C-alpha positions, -999 to 999 in steps of 0.1 A, spaced: -106 87 -678 -91 118 -663 -98 124 -626 -90 155 -606 -86 154 -568 -98 187 -555 -99 203 -520 -110 238 -512 -111 246 -549 -75 236 -553 -63 207 -576 -44 184 -555 -37 158 -582 -48 147 -617 -50 110 -626 -48 99 -662 -61 63 -662 -46 38 -685 -80 34 -703 -79 71 -714 -75 76 -751 -80 107 -773 -65 116 -807 -41 146 -808 -26 165 -777 -46 171 -746 -31 192 -719 -47 182 -686 -31 208 -664 -40 244 -660 -16 268 -679 -3 283 -646 11 249 -632 49 248 -630 48 211 -641 27 206 -673 11 172 -682 -3 163 -715 -16 130 -731 -7 125 -767 -19 102 -793 -8 103 -830 -13 81 -860 17 65 -878 33 89 -901 24 121 -880 54 146 -882 61 167 -850 83 195 -861 118 195 -848 123 221 -822 145 234 -793 132 251 -762 141 286 -756 155 297 -723 126 312 -702 131 321 -666 106 305 -643 100 307 -607 89 275 -590 77 275 -553 64 240 -548 76 207 -562 50 190 -584 58 154 -594 45 128 -618 44 91 -613 41 66 -642 28 33 -629 46 7 -651 34 -24 -632 16 -32 -599 -8 -13 -575 -2 17 -554 -27 33 -533 -23 72 -530 -35 90 -498 -43 126 -501 -39 152 -473 -46 189 -471 -19 216 -463 -27 211 -426 -19 173 -429 -54 161 -425 -63 130 -445 -87 136 -472 -92 105 -495 -73 77 -512 -72 64 -548 -56 32 -562 -33 35 -592 -27 5 -614 -5 -5 -642 -4 21 -670 -19 50 -648 -2 84 -645 -6 110 -617 5 145 -612 7 154 -576 2 192 -576 -6 204 -542 -13 193 -505 3 163 -489 4 126 -502 15 92 -491 15 59 -505 9 21 -497 22 -6 -521 -7 -29 -526 10 -51 -552 48 -51 -562 51 -19 -581 75 -5 -606 71 32 -613 89 62 -627 90 95 -610 95 130 -627 97 162 -607 114 196 -608 151 199 -600 177 204 -586 167 181 -557 170 199 -524 172 167 -503 155 170 -468 146 207 -476 123 195 -503 97 180 -480 81 178 -446 73 143 -433 44 138 -411 25 109 -394 8 83 -416 -30 87 -412 -56 69 -432 -92 60 -426 -98 26 -437 
């Protein structure tokens, strides 16, 4: 199952649940996203042609990040650009999320192991604006 979190016609996040399965290559992000996310499933023996990636200049204005939940449970809280709380979704072992726009925060519901991937180079504190934790429970 693939879920899109949308606010004001903007995709804030895309979640690929652990149960999702589809043969071949399925890109779940729009072509214009600066971070692309695809689900891939191939049978034994499939050959993926060797390749190199060509230098292509890209301009990135916002950091997008992908979290792979290896183990545990993580609640993700979504906020709009004005830091207003919108909704929450729980991620579990095997789930993947692309955080594309708006704000987000997290609460660890069970011990969690996860991997994060985002554009670099990392700009430290210039990369984010922190704000007050606000969640409707």
